[in-house]
C-alpha positions, 0 to 999 in steps of 0.5 A: 909251438907254445906261446912262451917259445913263440915269444922267445922267437919274437924277442930274438927277432927284435934283437936282430931288428935293432941293428937297423938304425945303425946300418942305416946310419953307416950306409951312405945310400938314400933310404930307398936304396938301402930298403931295396938292397936289404929286401933283395937279400932278405927275399933270398933268405926267406925263400930258402927258409920256406923251401927248407920247411916245405912251406906252400906259397899261396896268393890270397887277399890276406897275403896281399894285405899283409905284404903291403903292411910289410912293405910300408913298414920296411920302406917308411922306417928306412927313410924315416931313419935317414931323415930323423934320429935313429931314436926318434924313428924307432920309438915312433915306429913302436906306437905299433902296440897301440895300433895292434889293440886298436885294429883288433878292436875295430877290425876283429871286434876283440875287446882289449884286456886290462893287462894289454891296456896297462902294459901299453900305457907303461911301454909308452911312458918309457918311450915318452922318456926317450921323447924327452931327449928331443923329439922336436929336434927331429925332422917332421917328415921323418917323424911322420913316416916313422908313425906310418911305419908303426901302423904297418908294423902293427899289421905285421903282428896281425897277418895270421889273423887275416882271411887266408893270411900267411905271415911268411909269404906276406913277408916275402911278397912285401919285400918284393914290393920294397925291391920294386919301389927302391930299385930306381934309387939303388941303380943311381948309387956309386959307393960300393966300398967294402964297408958299405957292402958289409953293412948292406949285407948285414942289413939284408941277411941278418937284420931283415931276412933272419929276423923275419924268419924268427918273427914269422915263426914266433907269430904262429903261436905268440898272441899279437899284443904280447908279441908286439910288446915283447918287440919293444926290446928293439926301440931300446937297443936300436938307439943305444947301438947308434949312440955307441957307434955313431955318437948320437947321444943318449941322456939319463931320460933314455936310460930310464925309458929303457928300464921302464920298457924292459921291466914292463915287458917282463912283468906283463909276460909273467902276468899273462903266463900265470893268467888262465885262459877264460873258458870259451876264449878263442885261440889266438894265432 
């Protein structure tokens, strides 16, 4: 698969992920309960996908590290969205491109390229426009958990770089961890009305399971930094959907932020597509 096709798959995953804020707001369960139920359905989808492509499931240190990252991202983000606004949660989660570059530098000793840094600056300038909508009004704990979710999400894009790494199996195992953590909360829930179950199924099958099918497939060929930037589509769509359905308001600053993020991602990928690889540059997974 080419890098461009891989990035298309990551973009589709980002669109599916963007339903997350809406689902969390519409399901009247605790954050851990939602995380558990959607992970349960996602594991079924991912296991069926692994079987369909004859993907071997092997347990390695890299797989376990990746699984912890997936679990942290899933659990922290769901709880954060319950505690603060959907816009705050998703935008703070998308500090992930900065963490991707930081971890590539600190762990893998890979010097960030100038386009990577410039693109991140513009992406976060766009996110800063959203922050002007009232970050200070969100719950402090929710905001902090969203940042931790961003750190976990950064490692999602680096799973294939880990020794013995396997993005698909890490995702499956990470969702199993989420099920174990959230199960005690889920069994205390009492509202299993049709609307609640409908959104819970949407969250598990589409927003998480199918989204990770596209993401793990795309990450086989998409470089981690461009992939994490393309995924910046999610923090634009997520609060827009919540605003339209739930009524969380968006100001002109949010619209401006969305334009900046989308434009930056498009320009960045055009530049990188035209930029020839330097001789001797290692292939990026």
